[in-house]
C-alpha positions in Angstrom: 0.0 0.1 0.1 1.4 3.4 -1.0 1.3 6.2 1.5 -1.8 8.6 1.1 0.0 11.5 -0.2 2.0 10.0 -3.0 -1.1 8.0 -4.2 -3.4 11.1 -4.1 -0.8 13.4 -6.0 0.3 10.7 -8.5 -3.2 9.7 -9.2 -4.4 13.2 -9.9 -1.3 14.1 -11.9 -1.9 11.0 -14.0 -5.4 11.7 -14.8 -4.7 15.5 -15.6 -1.8 14.4 -18.0 -3.8 11.9 -19.6 -6.6 14.5 -20.3 -4.2 17.2 -21.4 -1.4 15.5 -22.8 1.1 17.7 -21.0 3.0 17.6 -17.9 0.9 18.6 -14.8 2.0 20.2 -11.6 0.0 19.0 -8.7 0.5 20.3 -5.1 -1.1 19.7 -2.0 -2.9 22.9 -2.5 -4.0 22.5 -6.2 -7.8 23.0 -6.5 -9.0 20.0 -8.4 -11.8 21.9 -10.0 -10.5 25.5 -10.5 -6.7 24.9 -11.0 -6.6 21.4 -12.6 -9.9 21.6 -14.3 -11.0 18.1 -13.3 -14.5 17.2 -13.9 -17.1 15.0 -12.2 -15.9 11.9 -13.9 -12.3 12.3 -12.8 -13.3 13.1 -9.3 -15.3 9.8 -9.5 -12.4 8.1 -10.9 -10.1 9.4 -8.1 -12.8 8.2 -5.6 -12.7 4.8 -7.1 -9.0 4.6 -6.7 -9.0 5.7 -3.1 -11.7 3.3 -2.1 -9.9 0.4 -3.8 -6.6 1.2 -2.2 -7.8 2.2 1.3 -11.3 0.7 1.8 -12.8 4.2 2.0 -12.7 7.6 0.4 -13.9 11.2 1.5 -16.3 11.5 -1.3 -18.4 8.5 -0.5 -18.2 9.5 3.2 -19.7 12.8 2.2 -16.6 15.0 2.4 -16.3 17.3 -0.9 -12.5 17.7 -0.7 -11.3 20.1 -3.4 -7.6 19.9 -2.8 -5.0 17.1 -2.2 -4.5 18.5 1.2 -8.3 18.1 2.0 -8.3 14.6 0.7 -5.3 13.9 3.0 -7.1 15.5 6.0 -9.9 13.0 5.7 -7.5 10.0 5.9 -5.7 11.7 9.0 -9.0 12.2 10.6 -10.3 8.7 10.0 -7.0 7.0 11.2 -7.0 9.1 14.5 -10.5 8.1 15.4 
């Protein structure tokens, strides 16, 4: 199992690069909708990858994360409870 940060950043970068055909820079504070222009299908794909890897994901749990940092905060909160 990869660590959460690597998986989230790499998955988002791969999706954006697949769509745009160019190298994407993804940071913890990149807004997936405004900065990276991800659409609802890409967010759903990210949700599926996270669910498969970790057994849960923020979107299914009702958290509407817009940045990788917010996705990671979900996992930090669930691992400490």
